[in-house]
C-alpha positions as CSV (number, residue, x, y, z in Angstrom):
1,M,-1.1,-53.3,16.0
2,E,-2.2,-53.3,12.4
3,T,-5.8,-54.2,11.7
4,K,-8.1,-54.9,8.8
5,P,-11.9,-54.9,8.4
6,I,-13.9,-58.0,8.0
7,S,-17.4,-57.0,6.7
8,Y,-20.3,-59.3,6.0
9,A,-23.9,-58.4,5.3
10,G,-23.9,-55.1,7.2
11,F,-21.7,-56.4,10.1
12,S,-18.1,-55.1,10.3
13,V,-15.3,-55.6,12.7
14,L,-11.7,-54.6,12.8
15,V,-9.3,-57.5,13.6
16,P,-5.5,-58.1,13.5
17,T,-4.2,-58.6,9.9
18,D,-3.4,-62.2,10.5
19,W,-7.0,-63.1,11.4
20,D,-9.5,-64.2,8.8
21,V,-12.9,-65.8,8.3
22,G,-12.7,-69.5,9.1
23,A,-16.4,-70.5,9.0
24,I,-19.7,-69.2,7.6
25,R,-23.0,-70.9,8.4
26,L,-26.4,-70.0,7.2
27,E,-29.4,-71.8,8.7
28,Q,-33.0,-71.1,9.6
29,G,-32.7,-67.3,9.5
30,M,-29.5,-67.3,11.6
31,T,-26.1,-66.3,10.2
32,M,-22.8,-67.4,11.9
33,L,-19.4,-65.9,11.1
34,G,-16.3,-67.5,12.6
35,I,-13.0,-65.6,12.6
36,Q,-9.7,-67.2,13.6
37,D,-6.0,-66.6,13.8
38,A,-3.3,-69.2,12.9
39,E,-3.9,-71.3,16.0
40,R,-7.6,-71.2,17.0
41,N,-11.1,-69.6,16.6
42,R,-11.1,-66.2,18.2
43,I,-14.5,-64.7,17.4
44,E,-17.8,-66.2,16.6
45,V,-20.6,-63.7,15.9
46,R,-24.2,-64.7,15.2
47,W,-27.2,-62.7,14.2
48,E,-30.9,-63.3,13.5
49,K,-34.0,-61.2,12.9
50,A,-35.9,-60.2,16.0
51,G,-39.2,-59.9,14.1
52,L,-40.0,-56.5,15.6
53,K,-40.5,-54.8,12.3
54,K,-42.9,-57.5,11.2
55,A,-44.8,-57.4,14.5
56,R,-45.2,-53.6,14.2
57,Q,-46.6,-53.9,10.7
58,E,-49.0,-56.6,11.8
59,A,-50.2,-54.5,14.7
60,R,-50.8,-51.4,12.5
61,R,-52.7,-53.6,10.0
62,K,-55.0,-54.9,12.7
63,G,-55.2,-51.6,14.6
64,K,-54.2,-53.3,17.8
65,P,-51.3,-53.0,20.3
66,M,-48.2,-54.9,19.4
67,E,-48.2,-58.3,21.0
68,K,-44.5,-59.1,20.6
69,R,-42.2,-57.9,23.4
70,L,-38.6,-57.1,22.6
71,L,-36.3,-59.1,24.9
72,R,-33.6,-57.3,26.7
73,P,-30.0,-58.2,25.8
74,D,-29.4,-59.7,29.3
75,E,-32.5,-62.0,28.8
76,V,-31.3,-63.1,25.4
77,S,-27.8,-63.8,26.9
78,E,-29.2,-65.9,29.7
79,K,-31.3,-68.0,27.4
80,F,-28.4,-68.6,25.1
81,H,-26.1,-69.7,27.9
82,Q,-28.7,-72.1,29.3
83,E,-28.6,-73.9,25.9
84,A,-24.8,-73.7,25.7
85,K,-24.4,-75.3,29.1
86,K,-26.4,-78.4,27.9
87,K,-23.8,-78.9,25.1
88,I,-20.5,-77.8,26.7
89,K,-19.5,-79.6,29.9
90,G,-17.8,-77.5,32.5
91,L,-19.0,-74.2,31.0
92,D,-19.0,-71.5,33.7
93,V,-20.7,-68.2,32.9
94,Q,-20.8,-65.0,34.9
95,E,-23.7,-62.9,33.6
96,G,-24.0,-59.2,33.9
97,V,-20.2,-58.5,34.2
98,A,-20.7,-55.1,32.5
99,E,-22.7,-53.1,29.9
100,E,-20.9,-51.6,26.9
101,K,-21.9,-49.6,23.8
102,I,-21.4,-51.6,20.6
103,G,-22.3,-49.8,17.4
104,G,-24.3,-47.3,19.5
105,H,-26.4,-50.0,21.2
106,T,-26.2,-51.2,24.9
107,A,-24.7,-54.7,25.0
108,A,-24.9,-57.1,27.9
109,I,-21.4,-58.4,28.6
110,S,-20.7,-61.7,30.4
111,S,-17.5,-63.7,31.0
112,W,-17.1,-67.5,30.5
113,S,-14.6,-70.2,31.0
114,D,-14.4,-73.9,30.2
115,S,-11.8,-76.7,29.7
116,Q,-10.7,-75.1,26.4
117,G,-10.1,-71.5,27.6
118,S,-11.9,-68.3,28.7
119,G,-13.2,-65.2,27.2
120,Y,-16.2,-62.8,27.0
121,D,-19.6,-62.7,25.3
122,A,-21.7,-59.7,24.2
123,V,-25.4,-59.6,23.3
124,W,-27.2,-56.6,21.8
125,F,-30.1,-55.6,19.7
126,C,-29.8,-53.4,16.6
127,G,-33.0,-51.6,15.8
128,N,-31.7,-50.4,12.4
129,T,-31.4,-53.9,11.1
130,D,-33.9,-55.6,13.4
131,R,-31.2,-58.1,14.5
132,Y,-30.1,-59.7,17.7
133,Y,-26.3,-60.0,17.8
134,Y,-24.4,-62.5,19.8
135,L,-20.6,-62.2,20.0
136,H,-18.4,-65.0,21.5
137,F,-14.8,-64.0,22.0
138,V,-11.8,-66.2,23.1
139,G,-9.0,-64.2,24.8
140,A,-8.1,-61.6,27.3
141,E,-10.3,-58.7,28.4
142,E,-8.0,-56.0,27.0
143,Q,-8.2,-57.5,23.5
144,F,-11.9,-58.0,23.8
145,R,-12.6,-54.4,24.6
146,S,-10.3,-53.4,21.7
147,I,-12.3,-55.6,19.3
148,I,-15.8,-54.4,20.3
149,K,-14.7,-50.7,19.7
150,G,-14.2,-51.6,16.0
151,I,-17.6,-53.2,15.5
152,T,-20.3,-51.6,13.3
153,C,-23.7,-53.4,13.0
154,H,-25.6,-51.1,10.7
155,T,-25.0,-48.4,8.1
156,S,-27.0,-45.7,6.4
157,L,-25.1,-46.4,3.1
158,P,-27.3,-47.9,0.3
159,Y,-25.1,-50.9,0.1
160,Y,-23.4,-53.5,2.3
161,R,-19.7,-54.2,2.4
162,W,-18.5,-57.8,1.9
163,Q,-14.8,-58.0,2.8
164,Y,-13.6,-61.5,3.6
165,L,-11.3,-64.1,2.2
166,G,-9.7,-61.6,-0.2
167,L,-13.1,-60.3,-1.6
168,N,-13.9,-56.6,-1.4
169,L,-17.5,-56.0,-2.6
170,S,-20.1,-53.3,-2.2
171,L,-23.5,-54.8,-3.1
172,P,-27.0,-53.5,-2.8
173,K,-28.5,-54.3,0.6
174,D,-31.1,-56.8,-0.8
175,F,-28.4,-59.3,-1.9
176,E,-27.7,-62.2,0.4
177,L,-25.0,-64.8,0.2
178,V,-26.5,-68.2,-0.7
179,S,-23.5,-70.2,-1.7
180,Q,-19.7,-70.0,-1.7
181,K,-16.8,-72.3,-2.6
182,A,-13.3,-71.6,-1.4
183,E,-10.2,-73.5,-2.4
184,V,-6.5,-72.8,-2.9
185,G,-6.2,-69.9,-5.3
186,R,-10.0,-69.7,-6.1
187,L,-13.1,-68.3,-4.5
188,I,-16.6,-68.3,-5.8
189,A,-19.5,-66.4,-4.1
190,V,-23.1,-66.5,-5.2
191,F,-25.6,-63.9,-4.0
192,R,-29.4,-63.8,-4.4
193,G,-31.6,-60.7,-4.6
194,Y,-35.1,-59.8,-5.8
195,W,-36.5,-57.3,-8.2
196,E,-39.4,-55.1,-7.2
197,P,-42.9,-56.5,-8.1
198,Q,-44.1,-55.3,-11.5
199,K,-47.3,-53.3,-11.5
200,K,-50.0,-54.6,-13.7
201,K,-51.8,-52.0,-15.9
202,G,-55.5,-52.0,-16.9
203,P,-58.9,-51.7,-15.3
204,A,-58.8,-55.2,-14.0
205,S,-55.4,-54.8,-12.4
206,F,-56.8,-54.5,-8.9
207,L,-58.4,-57.9,-9.3
208,R,-55.0,-59.6,-9.9
209,P,-52.3,-59.9,-7.3
210,A,-49.0,-58.3,-8.1
211,P,-46.5,-60.9,-9.4
212,L,-43.9,-62.2,-7.1
213,P,-40.4,-60.6,-7.3
214,E,-38.1,-62.5,-9.7
215,P,-35.1,-64.0,-8.0
216,R,-31.8,-62.9,-9.4
217,R,-28.3,-64.2,-9.1
218,L,-25.1,-62.3,-8.8
219,M,-21.8,-64.2,-9.0
220,V,-18.2,-63.2,-8.2
221,E,-15.1,-65.3,-8.8
222,R,-11.5,-64.5,-7.8
223,Y,-8.9,-66.7,-9.5
224,N,-5.1,-66.6,-8.7
225,L,-3.1,-65.6,-11.7
226,T,-0.3,-68.0,-10.7
227,R,-2.9,-70.8,-10.9
228,L,-4.0,-69.5,-14.3
229,G,-0.4,-69.6,-15.5
230,D,0.2,-68.7,-19.1
231,A,-3.4,-69.5,-20.2
232,D,-5.3,-66.8,-22.0
233,P,-7.9,-65.2,-19.6
234,A,-10.5,-64.9,-22.3
235,P,-11.2,-68.7,-22.8
236,W,-10.9,-69.2,-19.1
237,A,-13.6,-66.5,-18.5
238,R,-16.0,-68.1,-21.1
239,K,-15.5,-71.5,-19.6
240,E,-16.2,-70.2,-16.1
241,I,-19.3,-68.3,-17.2
242,N,-20.7,-71.3,-18.9
243,S,-20.0,-73.5,-15.8
244,L,-21.5,-71.0,-13.3
245,G,-24.5,-70.3,-15.6
246,H,-25.4,-74.0,-15.9
247,K,-24.9,-74.7,-12.2
248,Y,-26.7,-71.7,-10.7
249,L,-29.0,-70.5,-13.5
250,G,-30.0,-73.8,-15.1
251,G,-28.6,-73.2,-18.6
252,I,-27.4,-70.2,-20.6
253,K,-26.9,-69.0,-24.1
254,F,-24.0,-66.7,-25.2
255,E,-25.2,-63.8,-27.3
256,K,-23.0,-62.4,-30.0
257,R,-22.3,-59.3,-28.0
258,E,-18.9,-58.6,-26.4
259,E,-17.3,-55.2,-25.6
260,D,-14.2,-53.7,-24.0
261,Q,-15.0,-51.8,-20.8
262,A,-13.1,-50.6,-17.7
263,V,-13.3,-51.9,-14.1
264,N,-11.1,-50.3,-11.4
265,G,-8.8,-48.9,-14.1
266,H,-8.3,-52.3,-15.8
267,R,-9.4,-53.3,-19.3
268,A,-12.4,-55.6,-18.9
269,S,-14.3,-57.8,-21.3
270,A,-18.1,-57.5,-21.0
271,L,-20.1,-60.3,-22.4
272,L,-23.9,-60.7,-22.8
273,F,-25.7,-64.0,-22.2
274,S,-29.3,-65.0,-21.8
275,Q,-31.2,-67.5,-19.7
276,G,-34.2,-69.5,-20.9
277,G,-35.9,-68.8,-24.1
278,G,-36.0,-71.1,-27.2
279,L,-37.8,-71.5,-30.4
280,F,-40.4,-68.6,-30.8
281,R,-39.8,-67.7,-27.1
282,K,-37.8,-64.7,-25.8
283,P,-35.2,-65.3,-23.1
284,S,-36.5,-65.0,-19.5
285,A,-33.5,-63.0,-18.3
286,F,-30.2,-61.4,-19.5
287,Y,-26.9,-61.3,-17.6
288,L,-23.8,-59.3,-18.1
289,A,-20.5,-61.0,-17.4
290,C,-17.3,-58.9,-16.9
291,S,-13.9,-60.4,-16.6
292,W,-10.5,-58.7,-16.1
293,T,-7.1,-59.3,-14.6
294,C,-5.5,-57.3,-11.7
295,P,-1.7,-57.5,-11.4
296,E,-1.8,-55.6,-8.1
297,S,-3.8,-58.4,-6.4
298,N,-2.3,-61.1,-8.7
299,S,-5.9,-62.2,-9.6
300,A,-8.3,-62.7,-12.4
301,Y,-11.8,-61.6,-11.6
302,L,-15.2,-62.6,-13.0
303,L,-18.4,-60.6,-12.1
304,V,-21.8,-61.8,-13.4
305,V,-24.7,-59.4,-12.8
306,P,-28.4,-59.7,-13.6
307,L,-29.8,-57.1,-16.0
308,K,-33.3,-55.6,-15.4
309,P,-36.1,-57.7,-16.8
310,H,-38.6,-57.0,-19.6
311,H,-36.0,-55.7,-22.0
312,D,-34.2,-57.3,-24.9
313,Y,-30.6,-56.2,-24.5
314,R,-29.6,-57.8,-27.9
315,Q,-31.2,-54.9,-29.7
316,D,-29.2,-52.2,-27.8
317,E,-26.3,-50.5,-29.5
318,K,-24.2,-50.8,-26.5
319,L,-24.1,-53.2,-23.5
320,P,-24.9,-51.8,-20.0
321,T,-21.8,-50.6,-18.1
322,C,-20.4,-53.2,-15.7
323,P,-21.2,-52.0,-12.1
324,Q,-18.2,-51.2,-9.9
325,Y,-19.2,-53.7,-7.2
326,V,-15.7,-55.2,-6.9
327,S,-12.6,-53.5,-5.5
328,C,-9.9,-55.7,-6.9
329,H,-7.0,-53.6,-5.4
330,W,-7.0,-51.0,-2.8
331,A,-4.6,-48.9,-0.8
332,A,-3.0,-50.5,2.2
333,A,-4.1,-47.6,4.4
334,E,-7.8,-48.6,3.8
335,T,-7.2,-51.8,5.7
336,S,-7.0,-49.9,9.0
337,I,-10.3,-48.1,8.5
338,N,-13.7,-49.6,9.3
339,P,-15.5,-48.7,6.0
340,A,-19.0,-49.3,7.4
341,V,-18.6,-46.3,9.7
342,E,-19.0,-43.9,6.7
343,N,-22.1,-41.8,7.2
344,H,-22.9,-43.9,10.2
345,E,-26.3,-43.0,11.7
346,G,-27.6,-43.7,15.2
347,S,-24.1,-44.5,16.6
348,G,-24.5,-42.1,19.5
349,S,-27.8,-43.3,20.9
350,E,-29.4,-46.7,21.2
351,K,-32.8,-45.2,21.7
352,G,-32.4,-43.0,18.7
353,S,-31.4,-45.8,16.4
354,E,-34.2,-48.1,17.6
355,Q,-36.7,-45.3,16.9
356,Q,-35.4,-44.8,13.4
357,H,-35.6,-48.5,12.9
358,K,-34.2,-48.6,9.4
359,S,-34.4,-52.2,8.6
360,S,-32.2,-53.7,5.9
Protein backbone atom coordinates (compact mmCIF):
# COMPACT_ATOMS: atom_id res chain seq x y z
CA MET A 1 0.00 0.00 0.00
CA GLU A 2 1.38 3.39 -1.01
CA THR A 3 1.56 5.98 1.74
CA LYS A 4 2.26 9.68 2.17
CA PRO A 5 3.23 11.79 5.19
CA ILE A 6 0.92 14.28 6.83
CA SER A 7 2.99 16.57 9.04
CA TYR A 8 1.73 19.35 11.24
CA ALA A 9 3.59 21.32 13.95
CA GLY A 10 6.03 18.55 14.79
CA PHE A 11 3.56 15.67 14.52
CA SER A 12 3.89 13.38 11.50
CA VAL A 13 2.01 10.25 10.41
CA LEU A 14 2.15 8.03 7.34
CA VAL A 15 -1.29 7.40 5.84
CA PRO A 16 -2.65 5.90 2.59
CA THR A 17 -2.33 8.28 -0.36
CA ASP A 18 -6.11 8.78 -0.64
CA TRP A 19 -6.37 10.09 2.96
CA ASP A 20 -6.01 13.78 3.71
CA VAL A 21 -6.66 16.42 6.36
CA GLY A 22 -10.38 17.02 6.80
CA ALA A 23 -10.43 19.24 9.88
CA ILE A 24 -8.11 21.47 11.92
CA ARG A 25 -9.18 23.00 15.21
CA LEU A 26 -7.16 25.29 17.49
CA GLU A 27 -8.68 26.16 20.86
CA GLN A 28 -7.43 26.95 24.38
CA GLY A 29 -3.98 25.47 23.91
CA MET A 30 -5.31 22.28 22.28
CA THR A 31 -4.73 21.31 18.65
CA MET A 32 -6.94 18.82 16.81
CA LEU A 33 -6.09 17.31 13.44
CA GLY A 34 -8.69 15.21 11.62
CA ILE A 35 -7.69 12.88 8.78
CA GLN A 36 -10.24 11.17 6.53
CA ASP A 37 -10.61 8.99 3.46
CA ALA A 38 -13.26 9.38 0.78
CA GLU A 39 -15.99 7.98 3.04
CA ARG A 40 -15.40 8.95 6.67
CA ASN A 41 -13.07 10.28 9.36
CA ARG A 42 -10.37 7.75 10.11
CA ILE A 43 -7.94 9.51 12.48
CA GLU A 44 -8.38 12.27 15.01
CA VAL A 45 -5.24 13.29 16.88
CA ARG A 46 -5.17 15.91 19.63
CA TRP A 47 -2.32 17.35 21.62
CA GLU A 48 -1.84 19.93 24.34
CA LYS A 49 0.96 21.08 26.59
CA ALA A 50 1.43 19.13 29.80
CA GLY A 51 2.97 22.13 31.58
CA LEU A 52 5.84 20.04 32.95
CA LYS A 53 8.57 22.32 31.62
CA LYS A 54 6.95 25.39 33.15
CA ALA A 55 6.47 23.59 36.47
CA ARG A 56 10.15 22.59 36.57
CA GLN A 57 11.26 26.16 35.87
CA GLU A 58 8.99 27.47 38.62
CA ALA A 59 10.29 24.87 41.09
CA ARG A 60 13.91 25.84 40.32
CA ARG A 61 13.08 29.52 40.68
CA LYS A 62 11.52 28.95 44.12
CA GLY A 63 14.09 26.34 45.16
CA LYS A 64 11.32 23.90 46.08
CA PRO A 65 10.29 20.42 44.90
CA MET A 66 8.09 20.36 41.83
CA GLU A 67 4.42 20.34 42.78
CA LYS A 68 3.01 19.20 39.45
CA ARG A 69 2.74 15.45 38.94
CA LEU A 70 2.94 14.00 35.46
CA LEU A 71 -0.13 11.86 34.82
CA ARG A 72 0.44 8.42 33.36
CA PRO A 73 -0.96 7.79 29.86
CA ASP A 74 -3.53 5.32 31.25
CA GLU A 75 -4.78 7.96 33.72
CA VAL A 76 -5.15 10.52 30.93
CA SER A 77 -6.95 7.92 28.80
CA GLU A 78 -9.46 7.11 31.53
CA LYS A 79 -10.23 10.78 32.19
CA PHE A 80 -10.74 11.45 28.49
CA HIS A 81 -13.10 8.50 28.04
CA GLN A 82 -15.14 9.52 31.07
CA GLU A 83 -15.83 12.84 29.35
CA ALA A 84 -16.45 11.14 26.00
CA LYS A 85 -19.09 8.81 27.49
CA LYS A 86 -21.10 11.84 28.60
CA LYS A 87 -21.31 13.06 24.99
CA ILE A 88 -21.52 9.79 23.01
CA LYS A 89 -24.37 7.43 23.84
CA GLY A 90 -23.57 3.76 23.72
CA LEU A 91 -19.83 4.26 23.84
CA ASP A 92 -18.14 1.14 25.19
CA VAL A 93 -14.43 1.41 26.04
CA GLN A 94 -12.02 -1.32 27.09
CA GLU A 95 -9.06 0.31 28.83
CA GLY A 96 -5.58 -1.17 29.02
CA VAL A 97 -5.85 -3.43 25.98
CA ALA A 98 -2.10 -3.13 25.37
CA GLU A 99 0.96 -0.90 25.62
CA GLU A 100 2.84 0.11 22.49
CA LYS A 101 5.79 2.31 21.64
CA ILE A 102 4.80 5.38 19.61
CA GLY A 103 7.58 7.74 18.63
CA GLY A 104 9.76 6.09 21.27
CA HIS A 105 7.22 6.66 24.10
CA THR A 106 5.02 4.15 25.91
CA ALA A 107 1.40 4.60 24.87
CA ALA A 108 -1.72 3.26 26.61
CA ILE A 109 -3.92 1.48 24.05
CA SER A 110 -7.67 1.01 24.48
CA SER A 111 -10.39 -0.30 22.19
CA TRP A 112 -13.83 1.25 21.72
CA SER A 113 -17.13 0.70 19.93
CA ASP A 114 -20.34 2.67 19.51
CA SER A 115 -23.32 2.80 17.16
CA GLN A 116 -21.13 4.30 14.38
CA GLY A 117 -18.31 1.76 14.39
CA SER A 118 -15.27 0.59 16.33
CA GLY A 119 -11.57 1.24 16.60
CA TYR A 120 -8.67 1.99 18.93
CA ASP A 121 -7.34 4.88 21.00
CA ALA A 122 -3.76 5.65 22.01
CA VAL A 123 -2.53 8.13 24.65
CA TRP A 124 1.11 9.01 25.32
CA PHE A 125 3.33 11.77 26.69
CA CYS A 126 6.22 13.22 24.67
CA GLY A 127 8.81 14.79 26.95
CA ASN A 128 10.67 16.39 24.04
CA THR A 129 7.69 18.60 23.17
CA ASP A 130 6.01 18.58 26.62
CA ARG A 131 2.81 17.35 24.98
CA TYR A 132 0.11 14.82 25.78
CA TYR A 133 -1.07 13.11 22.59
CA TYR A 134 -4.44 11.44 22.13
CA LEU A 135 -5.04 9.44 18.94
CA HIS A 136 -8.53 8.22 18.00
CA PHE A 137 -8.64 5.67 15.17
CA VAL A 138 -11.62 4.22 13.31
CA GLY A 139 -10.91 0.84 11.73
CA ALA A 140 -9.43 -2.61 12.24
CA GLU A 141 -6.56 -3.53 14.54
CA GLU A 142 -4.15 -4.46 11.74
CA GLN A 143 -4.46 -1.06 10.10
CA PHE A 144 -4.24 0.71 13.47
CA ARG A 145 -0.93 -0.97 14.28
CA SER A 146 0.38 -0.08 10.82
CA ILE A 147 -0.59 3.58 11.36
CA ILE A 148 1.08 3.98 14.76
CA LYS A 149 4.36 2.59 13.39
CA GLY A 150 4.51 5.59 11.05
CA ILE A 151 4.03 8.24 13.76
CA THR A 152 6.70 10.70 14.85
CA CYS A 153 5.85 13.20 17.59
CA HIS A 154 9.14 15.10 17.90
CA THR A 155 12.30 15.85 15.96
CA SER A 156 15.76 17.23 16.64
CA LEU A 157 15.67 19.20 13.39
CA PRO A 158 15.61 23.01 13.81
CA TYR A 159 12.31 23.21 11.91
CA TYR A 160 8.88 21.61 11.74
CA ARG A 161 7.39 20.05 8.64
CA TRP A 162 3.95 21.17 7.51
CA GLN A 163 2.67 18.76 4.87
CA TYR A 164 -1.08 18.86 4.38
CA LEU A 165 -3.62 19.87 1.74
CA GLY A 166 -0.90 20.09 -0.89
CA LEU A 167 1.40 22.37 1.13
CA ASN A 168 4.96 21.23 1.81
CA LEU A 169 6.66 23.62 4.22
CA SER A 170 9.68 23.54 6.53
CA LEU A 171 9.32 26.43 9.00
CA PRO A 172 11.24 27.46 12.14
CA LYS A 173 9.77 25.78 15.21
CA ASP A 174 8.50 28.99 16.77
CA PHE A 175 5.92 29.51 14.01
CA GLU A 176 2.37 28.37 14.72
CA LEU A 177 -0.63 28.28 12.40
CA VAL A 178 -3.17 30.94 13.36
CA SER A 179 -5.43 31.03 10.32
CA GLN A 180 -6.07 29.21 7.08
CA LYS A 181 -8.53 29.36 4.21
CA ALA A 182 -9.05 26.41 1.87
CA GLU A 183 -11.24 26.46 -1.21
CA VAL A 184 -11.22 24.82 -4.62
CA GLY A 185 -7.89 25.59 -6.27
CA ARG A 186 -6.67 27.90 -3.51
CA LEU A 187 -5.13 27.58 -0.06
CA ILE A 188 -3.90 30.36 2.25
CA ALA A 189 -2.05 29.60 5.50
CA VAL A 190 -1.03 32.32 7.99
CA PHE A 191 1.58 31.62 10.68
CA ARG A 192 2.70 33.66 13.67
CA GLY A 193 6.09 33.75 15.34
CA TYR A 194 8.07 36.03 17.66
CA TRP A 195 11.46 37.69 17.48
CA GLU A 196 13.84 37.44 20.40
CA PRO A 197 13.56 40.35 22.90
CA GLN A 198 15.92 43.22 22.11
CA LYS A 199 18.52 43.94 24.79
CA LYS A 200 18.58 47.51 25.98
CA LYS A 201 22.00 49.15 26.30
CA GLY A 202 23.18 51.71 28.82
CA PRO A 203 23.77 52.00 32.58
CA ALA A 204 20.04 52.16 33.34
CA SER A 205 19.15 49.13 31.20
CA PHE A 206 18.76 46.90 34.26
CA LEU A 207 16.01 49.20 35.54
CA ARG A 208 13.92 48.75 32.42
CA PRO A 209 12.25 45.46 31.51
CA ALA A 210 13.18 43.89 28.19
CA PRO A 211 10.68 44.78 25.47
CA LEU A 212 8.14 42.14 24.51
CA PRO A 213 8.94 40.08 21.41
CA GLU A 214 7.38 41.54 18.29
CA PRO A 215 4.80 39.29 16.62
CA ARG A 216 5.56 38.46 13.03
CA ARG A 217 3.38 37.00 10.31
CA LEU A 218 4.38 34.52 7.64
CA MET A 219 1.90 33.83 4.84
CA VAL A 220 1.80 31.15 2.16
CA GLU A 221 -0.65 30.92 -0.72
CA ARG A 222 -1.00 28.12 -3.27
CA TYR A 223 -3.12 28.95 -6.32
CA ASN A 224 -4.05 26.50 -9.08
CA LEU A 225 -2.70 27.56 -12.48
CA THR A 226 -5.87 26.31 -14.15
CA ARG A 227 -7.85 28.73 -12.01
CA LEU A 228 -5.41 31.51 -12.86
CA GLY A 229 -5.95 30.82 -16.56
CA ASP A 230 -4.15 33.06 -19.02
CA ALA A 231 -3.79 35.90 -16.51
CA ASP A 232 -0.32 37.33 -15.91
CA PRO A 233 1.03 36.01 -12.56
CA ALA A 234 2.71 39.34 -11.71
CA PRO A 235 -0.47 41.45 -11.33
CA TRP A 236 -2.11 38.52 -9.55
CA ALA A 237 0.76 38.37 -7.03
CA ARG A 238 0.62 42.13 -6.33
CA LYS A 239 -3.12 41.96 -5.82
CA GLU A 240 -2.80 39.02 -3.43
CA ILE A 241 0.05 40.65 -1.48
CA ASN A 242 -2.02 43.80 -1.07
CA SER A 243 -5.06 41.79 0.04
CA LEU A 244 -3.15 39.65 2.55
CA GLY A 245 -1.19 42.62 3.86
CA HIS A 246 -4.27 44.71 4.59
CA LYS A 247 -6.14 41.76 6.11
CA TYR A 248 -3.42 40.34 8.37
CA LEU A 249 -0.97 43.24 8.82
CA GLY A 250 -3.33 46.19 8.95
CA GLY A 251 -2.07 48.02 5.87
CA ILE A 252 1.09 47.95 3.76
CA LYS A 253 3.07 50.10 1.34
CA PHE A 254 4.90 48.72 -1.69
CA GLU A 255 8.50 49.91 -1.91
CA LYS A 256 10.15 50.48 -5.28
CA ARG A 257 12.27 47.38 -4.92
CA GLU A 258 11.72 44.27 -7.01
CA GLU A 259 14.24 41.61 -8.04
CA ASP A 260 14.42 38.29 -9.84
CA GLN A 261 15.44 35.40 -7.60
CA ALA A 262 15.20 31.60 -7.68
CA VAL A 263 13.00 29.32 -5.55
CA ASN A 264 13.17 25.54 -6.04
CA GLY A 265 14.77 26.07 -9.45
CA HIS A 266 11.99 28.40 -10.61
CA ARG A 267 12.35 32.07 -11.52
CA ALA A 268 10.73 34.05 -8.71
CA SER A 269 9.86 37.70 -8.29
CA ALA A 270 10.92 39.19 -4.93
CA LEU A 271 9.14 42.33 -3.79
CA LEU A 272 9.76 44.54 -0.74
CA PHE A 273 6.91 46.16 1.16
CA SER A 274 6.64 47.94 4.50
CA GLN A 275 4.12 48.08 7.34
CA GLY A 276 3.29 51.19 9.34
CA GLY A 277 5.30 54.35 9.04
CA GLY A 278 4.11 57.63 7.56
CA LEU A 279 5.11 61.29 7.43
CA PHE A 280 8.43 61.71 9.31
CA ARG A 281 8.08 58.15 10.68
CA LYS A 282 10.00 55.07 9.62
CA PRO A 283 8.09 51.85 8.82
CA SER A 284 7.60 49.57 11.80
CA ALA A 285 8.39 46.42 9.80
CA PHE A 286 9.52 45.20 6.39
CA TYR A 287 8.33 42.09 4.57
CA LEU A 288 9.68 40.21 1.56
CA ALA A 289 7.12 38.70 -0.83
CA CYS A 290 8.23 36.02 -3.31
CA SER A 291 5.96 34.74 -6.08
CA TRP A 292 6.59 32.06 -8.72
CA THR A 293 4.84 29.45 -10.81
CA CYS A 294 5.54 25.72 -10.68
CA PRO A 295 4.43 23.73 -13.76
CA GLU A 296 5.25 20.44 -12.00
CA SER A 297 2.59 21.05 -9.33
CA ASN A 298 0.39 23.16 -11.65
CA SER A 299 0.39 25.95 -9.08
CA ALA A 300 1.33 29.55 -8.51
CA TYR A 301 2.92 30.23 -5.11
CA LEU A 302 3.20 33.30 -2.93
CA LEU A 303 5.42 33.40 0.17
CA VAL A 304 5.43 36.45 2.45
CA VAL A 305 8.15 36.43 5.11
CA PRO A 306 8.96 39.00 7.84
CA LEU A 307 12.39 40.61 7.74
CA LYS A 308 14.42 41.25 10.89
CA PRO A 309 13.44 44.47 12.67
CA HIS A 310 15.48 47.66 13.24
CA HIS A 311 16.88 47.84 9.73
CA ASP A 312 15.81 49.92 6.72
CA TYR A 313 15.95 47.47 3.81
CA ARG A 314 15.21 50.25 1.30
CA GLN A 315 18.84 51.37 1.60
CA ASP A 316 20.35 47.96 0.79
CA GLU A 317 21.82 47.32 -2.62
CA LYS A 318 20.10 43.94 -2.85
CA LEU A 319 17.01 42.43 -1.27
CA PRO A 320 17.39 39.52 1.18
CA THR A 321 17.23 36.08 -0.40
CA CYS A 322 13.82 34.44 -0.31
CA PRO A 323 14.05 31.54 2.20
CA GLN A 324 13.47 28.06 0.81
CA TYR A 325 10.57 27.32 3.15
CA VAL A 326 8.30 25.95 0.42
CA SER A 327 8.84 22.75 -1.55
CA CYS A 328 6.53 23.32 -4.49
CA HIS A 329 7.41 20.05 -6.24
CA TRP A 330 9.11 16.95 -4.92
CA ALA A 331 9.94 13.42 -6.02
CA ALA A 332 7.16 10.86 -5.75
CA ALA A 333 9.50 8.58 -3.76
CA GLU A 334 9.54 11.12 -0.92
CA THR A 335 5.84 10.56 -0.26
CA SER A 336 6.62 7.12 1.17
CA ILE A 337 9.11 8.46 3.70
CA ASN A 338 8.26 10.02 7.03
CA PRO A 339 10.47 13.15 6.81
CA ALA A 340 10.32 13.94 10.53
CA VAL A 341 12.34 10.79 11.25
CA GLU A 342 15.50 12.48 9.93
CA ASN A 343 18.06 12.79 12.75
CA HIS A 344 15.36 11.57 15.12
CA GLU A 345 16.48 11.64 18.75
CA GLY A 346 15.10 9.75 21.68
CA SER A 347 13.16 7.24 19.57
CA GLY A 348 14.66 4.27 21.33
CA SER A 349 13.82 5.12 24.91
CA GLU A 350 10.93 6.96 26.49
CA LYS A 351 12.95 7.59 29.61
CA GLY A 352 15.85 9.03 27.65
CA SER A 353 13.63 11.38 25.65
CA GLU A 354 11.83 12.62 28.77
CA GLN A 355 15.15 13.32 30.45
CA GLN A 356 16.37 15.29 27.46
CA HIS A 357 13.08 17.17 27.45
CA LYS A 358 13.79 19.34 24.43
CA SER A 359 10.68 21.44 24.35
CA SER A 360 9.60 23.08 21.14
